[in-house]
Structure formats: structure tokens, C-alpha cells
C-alpha positions in Angstrom: 25.6 119.5 -26.2 29.0 117.9 -26.3 28.7 116.7 -22.7 25.3 115.2 -23.5 26.7 113.3 -26.5 29.5 111.7 -24.4 27.2 110.8 -21.5 24.8 109.1 -23.9 27.4 107.3 -25.9 28.3 104.8 -23.2 31.8 104.6 -24.4 34.6 102.7 -22.7 37.9 104.6 -22.3 41.2 102.9 -23.0 44.8 103.8 -23.5 44.4 103.8 -27.3 40.8 104.7 -28.0 37.2 104.6 -26.7 35.0 101.8 -27.9 31.4 102.4 -28.9 28.6 99.9 -29.8 28.7 98.2 -26.4 25.1 97.0 -27.0 26.8 94.2 -29.0 28.1 92.8 -25.7 24.6 92.1 -24.2 24.1 88.5 -23.2 21.5 86.5 -25.3 19.2 85.6 -22.4 18.7 85.8 -18.6 20.2 82.3 -18.3 23.5 83.5 -20.0 23.5 86.7 -17.9 23.1 84.6 -14.7 26.2 82.6 -15.7 28.2 85.8 -16.3 27.9 85.1 -20.1 30.8 82.6 -19.7 29.4 80.4 -22.5 31.9 80.4 -25.3 32.2 76.5 -24.9 28.4 75.8 -24.4 27.3 73.6 -27.2 23.9 73.1 -29.0 22.8 76.1 -26.9 20.8 79.1 -28.2 21.6 81.0 -25.0 25.3 81.0 -26.0 24.7 82.3 -29.6 26.0 85.8 -28.8 29.1 84.4 -27.0 30.1 81.9 -29.8 28.1 81.3 -33.0 29.5 77.7 -33.1 27.2 77.0 -30.1 24.3 76.8 -32.5 25.7 73.6 -34.1 23.8 70.5 -33.0 20.7 72.4 -31.9 17.7 70.1 -32.4 14.4 71.5 -33.8 13.5 75.1 -33.5 14.3 77.3 -30.4 13.2 80.8 -29.7 13.8 83.2 -26.8 12.7 86.7 -25.8 14.3 88.8 -23.1 14.0 92.1 -21.4 16.5 93.9 -19.1 16.2 97.0 -17.1 18.8 98.9 -15.1 18.6 101.5 -12.3 19.5 104.4 -14.6 16.2 104.0 -16.5 18.0 102.1 -19.4 16.3 99.1 -21.0 17.3 96.4 -23.5 15.2 93.8 -25.2 15.9 91.1 -27.8 14.7 88.0 -29.6 16.7 85.0 -30.7 15.8 82.2 -33.0 17.6 79.1 -33.9 16.5 76.4 -36.4 18.2 73.1 -37.4 18.2 72.5 -41.1 19.8 69.1 -41.7 23.6 69.5 -41.0 23.3 73.3 -40.7 21.8 75.4 -38.0 20.7 78.9 -38.7 20.2 81.7 -36.2 18.5 85.1 -36.3 18.5 87.8 -33.6 17.3 91.4 -33.2 17.7 93.7 -30.2 17.0 97.3 -29.1 18.6 99.4 -26.4 17.1 102.6 -24.9 19.3 104.6 -22.5 16.4 106.7 -21.2 15.7 110.4 -21.4 18.2 113.3 -21.2 18.0 117.1 -21.4 20.4 118.9 -23.7 21.1 122.6 -24.0 22.3 124.3 -27.2 23.1 127.7 -25.7 19.6 129.1 -26.4 17.1 126.5 -25.2 16.9 123.1 -23.7 14.9 120.0 -24.8 14.3 116.4 -23.8 15.7 113.7 -26.0 16.6 110.0 -25.9 20.1 109.8 -24.5 20.9 106.8 -26.7 18.9 104.4 -28.9 20.6 101.4 -30.5 19.1 98.6 -32.6 20.9 95.6 -34.0 20.3 92.4 -36.0 22.3 89.4 -36.8 22.3 86.3 -39.1 24.3 83.2 -37.9 25.1 79.8 -39.3 26.9 76.8 -37.7 27.7 73.2 -38.5 29.5 70.2 -37.2 32.4 68.2 -38.5 33.0 65.2 -36.3 33.6 66.5 -32.7 34.2 70.0 -34.0 31.7 72.8 -34.7 32.2 76.0 -36.5 30.0 79.1 -36.8 29.8 82.6 -38.1 27.6 85.6 -37.4 27.1 88.8 -39.4 25.8 91.8 -37.4 24.4 95.2 -38.2 24.3 97.9 -35.5 22.6 101.3 -35.8 23.1 103.9 -33.0 21.5 107.3 -32.3 23.0 109.6 -29.7 20.8 112.4 -28.2 18.8 112.4 -31.5 21.7 114.4 -33.0 24.5 112.0 -33.9 23.9 108.8 -35.9 26.2 106.0 -36.8 26.0 102.4 -38.1 28.4 99.5 -38.6 28.7 95.9 -39.9 30.7 93.4 -37.9 31.2 89.6 -37.7 31.9 86.9 -35.2 33.8 83.7 -35.9 33.7 80.7 -33.5 34.9 77.1 -33.1 34.1 74.4 -30.5 35.4 70.9 -29.7 33.4 68.4 -27.7 34.9 65.5 -25.7 32.1 63.8 -24.0 30.9 65.9 -21.0 33.7 68.4 -21.6 33.9 71.0 -24.3 36.2 73.8 -25.4 35.3 76.9 -27.4 36.9 80.0 -28.8 35.6 83.0 -30.8 36.6 86.4 -32.3 33.8 88.9 -31.9 32.8 92.3 -33.3 35.4 92.4 -36.0 34.4 95.1 -38.5 33.7 98.7 -39.1 34.0 101.6 -36.7 31.1 103.7 -35.6 31.5 107.3 -36.8 29.5 109.9 -34.9 29.7 113.3 -36.7 33.5 113.5 -37.5 34.9 111.2 -34.9 35.2 107.4 -35.3 35.1 104.9 -32.4 36.1 101.2 -32.7 33.6 98.4 -31.8 34.3 96.4 -28.6 36.4 93.7 -30.3 37.0 90.5 -28.3 38.9 87.3 -28.5 37.5 84.8 -26.1 38.1 81.2 -25.1 36.6 78.9 -22.5 35.6 75.5 -21.3 32.4 73.8 -20.1 31.8 70.6 -18.1 28.4 68.9 -17.5 27.5 66.0 -15.1 24.4 64.3 -14.1 21.4 64.5 -16.5 18.8 66.9 -17.7 16.6 66.3 -14.5 19.4 66.3 -11.9 22.8 67.6 -12.8 25.1 70.6 -13.0 27.1 72.6 -15.5 30.4 74.5 -14.9 31.4 77.2 -17.3 34.6 79.3 -17.5 35.6 82.0 -20.0 38.4 84.5 -20.6 37.9 87.5 -22.9 40.7 89.6 -24.3 39.6 93.1 -25.1 41.7 94.5 -27.9 41.1 98.2 -27.3 41.6 97.9 -23.5 44.5 95.4 -23.9 43.3 93.4 -20.9 41.8 90.0 -20.0 38.5 89.6 -18.3 37.9 86.1 -16.8 34.4 84.9 -16.0 32.9 81.8 -14.5 29.4 80.4 -13.8 27.8 77.4 -12.2 24.3 76.0 -13.0 22.5 73.5 -10.8 19.6 71.5 -12.2 16.8 69.8 -10.3 13.8 69.7 -12.5 11.8 71.8 -12.9 14.2 74.3 -11.2 17.6 75.7 -12.2 19.8 77.8 -10.0 22.7 79.9 -11.4 25.6 82.1 -10.1 28.4 83.8 -12.0 31.2 86.2 -11.5 33.1 88.4 -13.9 36.5 89.7 -12.9 37.4 93.1 -14.3 40.1 95.6 -13.6 37.3 98.3 -13.8 34.4 96.8 -11.9 33.8 93.1 -10.9 30.3 91.8 -11.5 28.4 89.3 -9.5 25.4 87.6 -11.2 22.8 85.2 -10.0 19.6 83.7 -11.5 17.0 81.0 -11.6 14.9 79.2 -14.1 11.7 77.2 -14.2 11.0 74.6 -16.9 7.4 73.8 -18.0 7.9 71.0 -20.6 9.4 72.7 -23.6 8.9 76.2 -22.1 11.3 77.9 -19.8 11.2 81.2 -17.7 14.5 82.6 -16.5 15.5 85.6 -14.3 18.9 87.1 -13.7 20.3 89.8 -11.4 23.6 91.5 -12.0 25.4 93.8 -9.5 28.4 95.7 -10.6 28.1 98.3 -7.8 25.5 99.8 -5.5 24.7 102.2 -8.4 24.3 99.7 -11.2 22.0 96.8 -10.6 20.4 95.1 -13.6 17.4 92.8 -13.7 16.7 90.6 -16.7 13.9 88.2 -17.6 13.7 85.9 -20.6 11.2 83.3 -21.9 12.3 80.4 -24.1 10.5 77.7 -26.1 11.6 74.7 -28.1 9.7 72.9 -30.9 10.9 69.5 -32.2 14.0 67.7 -31.2 14.8 66.6 -27.7 13.9 68.5 -24.6 16.6 70.1 -22.6 16.6 72.2 -19.4 
């Protein structure tokens, strides 16, 4: 039983503690995943909402996206994100669910099949602009069920800021600051991050490119994880590649997108090792405001 709990938890070991609630680290879309989620400086961008809540500021009209991701180990994740401009304020909503697949546990007498881990989360975000600067905040709720035996929940918050300078922008955010997840009698901290990055765009929405760079400091691990991504646009196609540098396992990502007016279909592939490949698909739509790729 104890072994099954720890296998299902998906915790990250560190010198001080083991983090739980890593579902909070999932990218917002296949586009963000294809760019190694290096989007803390991406502005007016729903795809960057989970990297920096300030990215919602300046979003025109209403944007919505759905995504689904599946890994080789039979795990799956799905989410929906919504952003809507309301005058000088942009509001964001999201909900997501993670399923780690089936597992068999033995209590010393009999064995039974259970869900190794099931998480669901929801968030409410708000962002606004003040001159060239943007600020945003997200409040999150996470509920986690390990092997249908141990349950925990937590509330956390993200705070973010961005500064735009023409085609170049800077962004920074503090993420997952809040309660610990307590399974049975043991508490585990959330994966708290401090991240900062830059973004540069050239060309236009039909033919152009974007360069994104990001560095994330993980409090519990006491390390820095750099990431970078490049997006090439040639309407109606977009090609993306990203790389995340980690002391544990480096991750190469790649993806593509197709634009149909205000509708967009994206795909991303992430490879951390030969045993951990992840495929992600998302669909996005925009209503009102100006079109963007």
C-alpha cells in the first residue's frame, strides 16, 4: 500500500522535501508546450496564462482553448482556458484534470485495481495594464486523490508582472505560493517557482517569428531550470521548437499549428527520455478583437 501511494503521488525529491501537486506545472496549451513553456514574457497571450497571469493583460475580445495530453505511461491530462477582456481588466478562468492511469494495490489480504492518481484544479485570474507595464494574479484550487485512499487539497496563488518595449518584453512571476498538500499525516509543499524571462517578435502575424527565453528557480529543489523556444510563422502554418535544461532530465519539445481564421489547431511533442514521450493537442478560438496567429 505504501509503495503504491508513493508511486502514484508523482512527487519530486529534493534535499529538503518532496513536492506534490505537480499538475500545477502543466502548460496551458500545445503551443506553450511546444515552446518549452518559456512564456513568462509573452504578452496578451492566453497560452501564457499558466506561466504568468500578467500575460492576460491586453487580450482583445474573448479567447478560449481546450487541450488534451497523453503520455506513454497511460497518464492523461486535459484542460480548458478562457480569457475575456472587460474594459481595462482581463479575466481568466481555467479548469483541468489529471489521470495517472490504473494501478494494483495489495493490503496484505487482497489486491484491487484503483486509479493511481487523480487530480483536478481550477483557477481564477485577473490582469490589467498601466502604461507599458502589466500586472496579474491567479488564485488556484487543487484537489488530489492518491490510489483512492489518500486525499488532499490546497489553495495557492500566482503573481506576475510584465514590461513591454516595442517588439521586446520582459516578464517575471512567483507561482504556486500557498498551502501544502497533506496526504494522511504527511504534508508536502507545492512546486513553488520564481520565474523570469524575455520575448522578442519580428515580422508580422502572417510572416514572422518569436523568440522566448525563461529561467525558473525551484524553491524546494534550490536549482534553476532555463528554457527557450522559437516560433516561426508563415500563415496559415506555425512551427515551434523548445528546450528545457534540467539537472534531472533535459526536455526537447516540438510542435506545429494551423490557423483557420480565428480558429487554431496545435500539436506538441515532448521527449524527456526514451521512456517518457508526451503528445499534446489543443484547439483555440477567438471572438472579437483583432486576429492573431
